[in-house]
C-alpha positions as CSV (number, residue, x, y, z in Angstrom):
1,M,32.3,55.5,-16.0
2,A,30.3,52.3,-16.3
3,K,31.6,51.8,-19.8
4,Q,35.2,52.0,-18.5
5,T,34.8,49.5,-15.8
6,S,32.2,47.0,-17.1
7,P,34.6,45.0,-19.3
8,T,36.8,44.3,-16.3
9,R,33.9,43.3,-14.1
10,A,32.7,41.0,-16.9
11,L,36.1,39.4,-17.1
12,L,36.2,38.8,-13.3
13,A,32.7,37.4,-13.4
14,C,33.9,34.7,-15.8
15,G,36.2,33.5,-13.0
16,A,33.3,33.5,-10.5
17,V,31.0,31.3,-12.6
18,A,33.7,29.0,-14.2
19,G,34.4,26.8,-11.1
20,P,30.8,26.2,-9.9
21,M,29.7,25.4,-13.5
22,Y,32.6,22.9,-14.0
23,V,32.2,21.1,-10.6
24,T,28.4,20.9,-11.1
25,V,28.6,19.4,-14.6
26,T,31.4,17.0,-13.5
27,M,29.5,15.7,-10.5
28,A,26.4,15.2,-12.6
29,E,28.3,13.2,-15.1
30,A,30.1,11.2,-12.4
31,L,26.8,10.2,-10.8
32,T,24.9,9.4,-14.0
33,R,27.5,8.0,-16.4
34,D,27.1,4.2,-16.7
35,G,30.1,2.3,-15.3
36,F,31.8,5.3,-13.7
37,D,32.8,4.6,-10.1
38,L,33.8,7.5,-7.9
39,R,35.7,5.1,-5.6
40,Q,38.3,4.2,-8.2
41,H,37.9,6.4,-11.4
42,R,39.5,9.7,-12.1
43,F,37.2,12.6,-13.3
44,S,39.4,13.1,-16.4
45,W,38.3,9.6,-17.6
46,L,34.9,11.1,-18.2
47,T,36.3,12.3,-21.5
48,T,36.2,8.7,-22.8
49,G,33.3,6.9,-24.4
50,D,30.4,8.1,-26.5
51,L,29.4,10.8,-24.0
52,G,33.0,11.9,-23.5
53,W,32.3,15.0,-25.5
54,I,30.2,16.4,-22.6
55,H,33.2,16.5,-20.2
56,Q,35.5,17.6,-23.0
57,S,33.2,20.6,-23.8
58,S,33.0,21.4,-20.0
59,M,36.8,21.4,-19.7
60,V,37.3,23.6,-22.8
61,L,34.6,26.0,-21.6
62,V,35.9,26.3,-18.1
63,G,39.4,26.9,-19.5
64,M,38.2,29.6,-21.8
65,L,36.3,31.3,-19.0
66,T,39.4,31.2,-16.8
67,V,41.6,32.7,-19.6
68,L,39.1,35.6,-19.7
69,F,39.4,35.8,-15.9
70,A,43.2,35.9,-16.1
71,I,42.9,38.9,-18.3
72,G,40.7,40.5,-15.7
73,V,43.2,39.7,-13.0
74,G,45.8,41.4,-15.1
75,R,43.7,44.5,-15.3
76,M,43.3,44.6,-11.5
77,V,46.9,43.6,-10.6
78,R,48.8,46.1,-12.6
79,T,51.9,46.9,-10.6
80,G,53.9,45.4,-7.8
81,R,55.5,42.0,-7.2
82,G,53.7,39.3,-9.1
83,A,51.7,41.7,-11.3
84,V,53.2,40.1,-14.5
85,W,53.4,36.4,-13.6
86,G,50.3,36.0,-11.5
87,P,47.9,36.5,-14.5
88,R,50.3,34.6,-16.8
89,L,50.4,31.5,-14.6
90,L,46.7,31.6,-14.2
91,G,46.3,31.8,-17.9
92,L,48.6,28.8,-18.4
93,F,46.5,26.9,-15.8
94,A,43.5,27.6,-17.9
95,I,45.2,26.5,-21.1
96,A,46.1,23.2,-19.5
97,Y,42.3,22.6,-19.0
98,I,41.7,23.5,-22.6
99,I,44.3,21.0,-23.7
100,G,42.8,18.4,-21.4
101,G,39.4,19.0,-23.0
102,V,40.6,18.9,-26.6
103,L,42.2,15.5,-26.0
104,R,40.7,12.3,-24.7
105,A,41.9,10.1,-21.8
106,D,42.6,6.5,-22.5
107,P,39.8,4.0,-21.5
108,V,40.4,1.9,-18.4
109,A,39.2,-1.5,-17.5
110,G,35.5,-1.2,-16.8
111,F,35.1,2.3,-18.2
112,P,33.5,2.9,-20.6
113,P,31.4,-0.2,-19.9
114,G,32.6,-3.2,-21.9
115,T,36.3,-2.1,-21.7
116,T,38.4,-5.2,-20.9
117,P,42.0,-5.2,-19.6
118,E,43.1,-6.5,-23.0
119,M,41.6,-3.4,-24.6
120,V,43.5,-0.9,-22.4
121,H,46.6,0.7,-23.9
122,T,48.4,4.0,-23.7
123,T,48.1,6.5,-26.6
124,W,49.9,9.8,-27.1
125,Q,46.6,11.6,-26.7
126,G,45.9,9.9,-23.4
127,A,49.4,10.6,-22.2
128,V,49.2,14.3,-23.0
129,Q,45.8,14.6,-21.5
130,N,47.0,13.0,-18.3
131,A,50.0,15.2,-18.2
132,S,47.8,18.3,-18.6
133,R,46.1,17.4,-15.4
134,G,49.3,17.3,-13.4
135,A,50.5,20.5,-15.1
136,S,47.3,22.4,-14.2
137,S,47.8,21.5,-10.5
138,L,51.4,22.7,-10.5
139,L,50.5,25.9,-12.3
140,L,47.7,26.8,-9.9
141,I,50.0,26.2,-6.9
142,A,52.5,28.5,-8.5
143,T,49.8,31.1,-9.2
144,S,48.6,31.0,-5.6
145,L,52.1,31.7,-4.3
146,V,52.6,34.6,-6.8
147,I,49.2,36.1,-6.0
148,A,49.8,35.7,-2.3
149,G,53.1,37.6,-2.8
150,W,51.3,40.4,-4.6
151,F,48.8,40.8,-1.7
152,A,51.7,40.7,0.8
153,A,53.6,43.5,-1.2
154,Q,50.4,45.6,-1.0
155,G,50.3,45.2,2.7
156,R,47.3,42.9,2.8
157,R,48.7,40.3,5.0
158,S,45.5,38.5,5.7
159,S,44.7,38.1,2.0
160,A,48.3,36.9,1.4
161,W,48.0,34.2,4.0
162,F,44.6,33.2,2.7
163,Y,45.6,32.8,-0.9
164,G,48.9,31.3,-0.1
165,A,47.5,28.6,2.3
166,A,44.0,28.0,0.9
167,I,45.0,25.3,-1.6
168,P,46.7,22.9,0.8
169,T,44.2,23.6,3.6
170,V,41.2,23.0,1.4
171,F,42.8,19.9,-0.2
172,V,43.4,18.4,3.3
173,A,39.9,19.2,4.4
174,L,38.2,17.7,1.4
175,T,40.5,14.6,1.6
176,A,39.2,14.2,5.2
177,V,35.7,14.4,3.9
178,G,36.5,11.8,1.2
179,L,37.8,9.5,3.9
180,A,34.7,10.0,6.0
181,I,32.3,9.1,3.2
182,G,34.4,6.3,1.8
183,G,35.7,5.7,-1.8
184,N,38.6,7.6,-3.3
185,P,39.6,10.1,-0.5
186,T,41.3,12.6,-2.9
187,A,38.8,12.6,-5.8
188,L,36.7,15.5,-4.5
189,A,39.8,17.3,-3.3
190,F,41.4,17.2,-6.8
191,L,38.1,18.3,-8.4
192,M,37.0,21.1,-6.1
193,T,40.2,22.6,-4.5
194,P,41.4,24.5,-7.7
195,W,38.0,26.0,-8.3
196,I,37.3,27.0,-4.8
197,W,40.5,29.0,-4.9
198,V,39.8,30.5,-8.4
199,T,36.2,31.4,-7.4
200,A,37.3,33.0,-4.1
201,L,39.9,35.2,-6.0
202,A,37.3,36.1,-8.6
203,V,34.7,37.2,-6.1
204,H,37.3,39.1,-4.1
205,L,38.6,41.0,-7.1
206,Y,35.1,41.6,-8.4
207,Q,34.1,43.2,-5.1
208,R,37.3,45.2,-5.1
209,E,36.7,46.5,-8.6
210,A,33.1,47.5,-7.6
211,K,34.5,49.4,-4.6
212,L,37.1,51.1,-6.8
213,R,34.4,52.1,-9.3
214,H,32.3,53.5,-6.5
215,D,35.2,55.5,-5.1
216,V,36.6,56.9,-8.3
217,P,35.6,60.6,-8.7
218,A,33.9,61.6,-12.0
219,G,36.4,62.1,-14.8
220,R,39.0,59.7,-13.5
221,G,39.7,56.2,-14.9
222,T,39.7,52.9,-13.1
223,R,43.4,52.4,-13.9
224,S,44.5,55.6,-12.0
225,A,42.2,54.6,-9.1
226,Q,43.9,51.2,-9.0
227,C,47.3,52.8,-8.8
228,D,46.1,55.1,-6.0
229,D,44.7,52.2,-4.1
230,Q,47.9,50.2,-4.5
231,S,50.0,53.1,-3.4
232,A,47.9,53.6,-0.3
233,A,48.1,49.9,0.6
């Protein structure tokens, strides 16, 4: 039984660790990179400069972990409304992060240190990297609505409301925190909101998979138990 379920749990665990890892590394960079100013700089600009490879690697790693998590979500969400597009959209969200990590943002005046306004110009690489950030936000919003629809179809209204409303609610709350502490009010919101949602879903499904594994009688597979669980919902 453990051999049947451990791969799914491992995939779900990838989603649980991806967000905290990425946010921690990003904040450490933002607070230690010379010239980076939280009050006016975007976190994606950490991909520039001699140390840009650190943030690039972090983005690629978090994207890869989230792709694995999306596969795990697909194993848990097998039938019902949103069972196909929920994991797919989550995977595309992850790919947007990988693209953002492979490419570098364009330098801005003052960052990296020594960059003057005359040195700032737009490159195709910077434009695509910037577009990947906007795409990731839209893809996660779409994912949240599809996943919320899946929970609603299973009769889990509270989970549907939570995953459908969490992104705007958390974003507004973190923006309020940003206003209270000064600086760029939406910086923390854009950084943390997506990963709070992803982490919450990962922990939820991980715990659900553990419950299914515990409830499955000997000789039955996890897949059949998931179908029974969804039919009873």
